[in-house]
C-alpha positions in Angstrom: 11.3 52.5 -14.5 10.6 49.2 -12.9 13.6 46.9 -12.3 11.1 44.0 -10.8 7.1 43.5 -10.9 5.3 45.2 -9.0 2.2 43.5 -7.4 -0.6 44.5 -5.0 1.3 41.8 -2.9 4.7 43.4 -3.1 3.2 47.5 -2.9 2.5 48.5 -6.0 1.6 52.3 -6.2 -2.3 53.1 -5.6 -3.9 55.8 -7.1 -6.8 58.0 -6.7 -7.4 58.7 -10.5 -8.1 62.5 -11.3 -6.8 63.9 -8.4 -4.0 65.8 -9.7 -6.9 67.7 -11.0 -7.8 68.8 -7.9 -4.5 71.2 -7.5 -3.0 70.7 -3.7 -5.6 68.7 -1.2 -5.6 68.9 2.4 -4.5 65.8 3.9 -7.8 66.0 6.0 -9.9 65.2 2.7 -7.9 62.6 1.4 -10.1 59.7 2.9 -13.3 61.4 1.5 -11.5 61.4 -2.0 -10.5 58.0 -2.2 -13.9 57.1 -1.2 -15.7 59.4 -3.8 -13.2 58.7 -6.8 -12.3 55.2 -6.0 -8.7 53.9 -5.8 -6.7 52.2 -8.6 -3.4 49.7 -7.8 -0.8 50.1 -10.7 0.7 46.9 -11.3 4.0 47.3 -13.4 5.7 44.5 -15.1 9.8 44.3 -14.8 10.9 47.2 -17.4 7.8 48.8 -17.5 7.4 52.6 -17.0 4.7 54.6 -14.9 4.2 58.1 -15.7 2.2 60.5 -13.3 1.9 64.1 -12.9 3.2 65.4 -9.2 0.1 66.2 -7.4 -1.7 63.0 -8.3 -2.5 61.5 -4.8 -0.7 58.0 -4.6 0.8 55.8 -1.8 2.2 52.3 -1.6 2.2 49.4 1.0 5.4 47.9 2.6 6.6 44.8 0.2 5.2 41.4 1.6 8.5 39.8 0.9 9.2 39.9 -2.7 11.2 42.8 -3.6 10.1 45.9 -5.4 12.9 48.2 -6.9 11.9 51.4 -9.0 14.3 54.0 -10.7 12.3 57.2 -9.7 13.2 60.1 -12.2 11.0 63.5 -12.2 10.8 65.7 -14.9 9.5 69.2 -15.7 9.4 71.6 -18.5 8.0 74.7 -16.3 7.8 75.9 -12.7 5.4 73.7 -10.4 1.8 74.7 -9.9 0.2 76.1 -6.5 3.3 77.4 -5.0 5.3 73.9 -4.9 9.1 73.7 -5.6 11.4 71.1 -6.9 13.7 70.3 -4.2 17.5 70.9 -5.4 
C-alpha cells in the first residue's frame, strides 16, 4: 500500500516481467534476463496497491528527495516453492 506517490524519481519498483515463472534465478543471470525480458518501472499513486509474486525479479533505486513510504505485507495460502521458506 503506497502512502506517497511512487515515481521513477523517488525509487519506484523496477520489475522484470515474467521472471517469476523462471523459479529461483541465479544472481549471475539477472543482467541477461533484464536485457532479454526488459524492465518496467511501476509508478503507483498514493493510496494505490501493488500485488506481485514473491519470485518476480525486482529492485528499487534510492529516492531523490521526495519521500516514498510503502506498507509491505506478504500473504501466502501455501508453502513457498523451490525450497524457499517464510522468515518468522
